[in-house]
PLY file of the C-alpha trace (Angstrom):
ply
format ascii 1.0
element vertex 132
property float x
property float y
property float z
element edge 131
property int vertex1
property int vertex2
end_header
9.75 -31.93 12.95
8.73 -29.86 9.96
10.74 -26.77 9.20
9.94 -24.17 6.63
11.49 -21.50 4.56
9.04 -18.65 4.54
9.00 -15.56 2.48
6.57 -13.17 4.04
5.74 -9.55 3.53
4.58 -7.29 6.31
2.78 -4.35 4.83
2.95 -1.42 7.20
0.91 1.60 6.32
0.14 3.89 9.16
-3.06 5.77 8.44
-3.44 9.28 9.84
-5.16 11.76 7.07
-8.00 14.32 7.17
-11.20 13.77 5.19
-11.06 17.25 3.64
-7.50 17.08 2.26
-8.73 17.00 -1.35
-10.54 20.31 -0.89
-7.41 22.23 0.16
-5.72 24.58 -2.33
-1.90 24.63 -2.68
-1.46 27.11 0.18
-3.79 25.11 2.41
-2.03 21.89 1.47
1.37 23.40 2.31
0.06 24.57 5.68
-1.50 21.17 6.29
1.77 19.36 5.50
3.66 21.63 7.89
1.04 20.86 10.52
1.44 17.11 9.88
5.21 17.41 10.37
4.67 19.22 13.66
2.06 16.67 14.73
4.40 13.75 14.05
7.20 15.46 15.95
4.85 16.15 18.87
3.52 12.61 19.18
7.01 11.08 18.96
8.46 13.48 21.55
9.14 11.34 24.62
7.83 8.17 22.92
9.77 5.11 24.15
9.94 2.50 21.40
11.11 -0.15 23.89
7.84 -0.14 25.85
4.70 -1.76 24.53
1.51 0.30 24.62
-0.14 0.23 28.07
3.09 -1.06 29.64
2.44 -2.09 33.23
-1.29 -2.41 32.54
-3.45 -4.96 30.78
-1.83 -7.10 28.07
-1.97 -5.54 24.62
-4.25 -7.21 22.09
-2.55 -7.52 18.71
-4.76 -8.56 15.82
-3.36 -10.37 12.82
-4.40 -11.24 9.28
-2.35 -13.78 7.36
-2.81 -14.45 3.66
-0.87 -17.17 1.90
-0.19 -15.91 -1.60
1.55 -19.03 -2.92
3.32 -22.26 -2.09
6.51 -21.72 -4.04
8.34 -24.98 -3.38
7.80 -28.19 -1.45
10.65 -30.63 -0.81
9.70 -34.02 0.59
13.38 -34.99 0.74
14.38 -32.02 2.90
10.98 -31.87 4.60
10.65 -28.15 3.98
8.62 -25.75 1.93
8.76 -22.19 0.73
5.72 -19.96 0.85
4.92 -16.34 0.14
2.51 -14.79 2.58
1.26 -11.39 3.66
1.07 -10.63 7.36
-0.90 -7.65 8.60
-0.80 -6.81 12.31
-2.83 -4.16 14.08
-3.07 -2.77 17.60
-4.02 0.41 19.38
-1.26 2.61 20.79
-2.83 5.48 22.74
0.55 7.24 22.84
0.12 8.02 19.13
-3.23 9.79 19.56
-3.12 13.29 18.08
-6.68 14.50 17.68
-10.07 14.26 19.33
-11.64 13.99 15.88
-11.45 10.90 13.72
-8.68 12.27 11.53
-6.22 9.88 9.93
-2.68 10.38 8.63
-1.13 7.93 6.17
2.58 7.44 6.70
5.07 5.18 4.96
6.22 1.82 6.30
9.54 3.22 7.53
7.54 4.95 10.28
7.56 1.50 11.96
11.20 2.12 12.87
10.09 4.96 15.15
7.32 3.22 17.09
6.80 0.02 19.05
5.88 -2.96 16.87
5.22 -6.56 17.95
8.21 -8.90 17.92
6.67 -11.44 15.58
8.55 -14.59 14.63
7.85 -17.99 13.12
9.20 -20.93 15.08
11.40 -23.38 13.14
11.83 -21.23 10.03
15.03 -21.75 8.08
15.18 -18.26 6.62
12.91 -15.36 5.83
12.67 -12.18 3.90
10.66 -9.37 5.42
9.57 -6.27 3.53
7.98 -3.56 5.64
0 1
1 2
2 3
3 4
4 5
5 6
6 7
7 8
8 9
9 10
10 11
11 12
12 13
13 14
14 15
15 16
16 17
17 18
18 19
19 20
20 21
21 22
22 23
23 24
24 25
25 26
26 27
27 28
28 29
29 30
30 31
31 32
32 33
33 34
34 35
35 36
36 37
37 38
38 39
39 40
40 41
41 42
42 43
43 44
44 45
45 46
46 47
47 48
48 49
49 50
50 51
51 52
52 53
53 54
54 55
55 56
56 57
57 58
58 59
59 60
60 61
61 62
62 63
63 64
64 65
65 66
66 67
67 68
68 69
69 70
70 71
71 72
72 73
73 74
74 75
75 76
76 77
77 78
78 79
79 80
80 81
81 82
82 83
83 84
84 85
85 86
86 87
87 88
88 89
89 90
90 91
91 92
92 93
93 94
94 95
95 96
96 97
97 98
98 99
99 100
100 101
101 102
102 103
103 104
104 105
105 106
106 107
107 108
108 109
109 110
110 111
111 112
112 113
113 114
114 115
115 116
116 117
117 118
118 119
119 120
120 121
121 122
122 123
123 124
124 125
125 126
126 127
127 128
128 129
129 130
130 131
């Protein structure tokens, strides 16, 4: 059985920003940022991180892109290898909808701690480092 030591990076950027943000002056930008804070608070109010989107309904489709950046080490003796890879996952969570328009907000990766994310794992890995 092959085992591996994988170093992978999950890049989580949550996109949620308006197209006309660049045209706002400082006052408009301040108002917009306050509105974003209120919007985030509103969509997270009552949000249950333990439940997957559409819980009790159809299974959730989670898309995935995986890019291997490098094979860092291969050991024939230990029958293992170390790789660096980038894993991008995407899904639709209707509970996070905030606008009828196609507005987008961009939030940092730590926002993932506040919402449901897939429980992704690699079978038979020896160790891993995850950066979100």
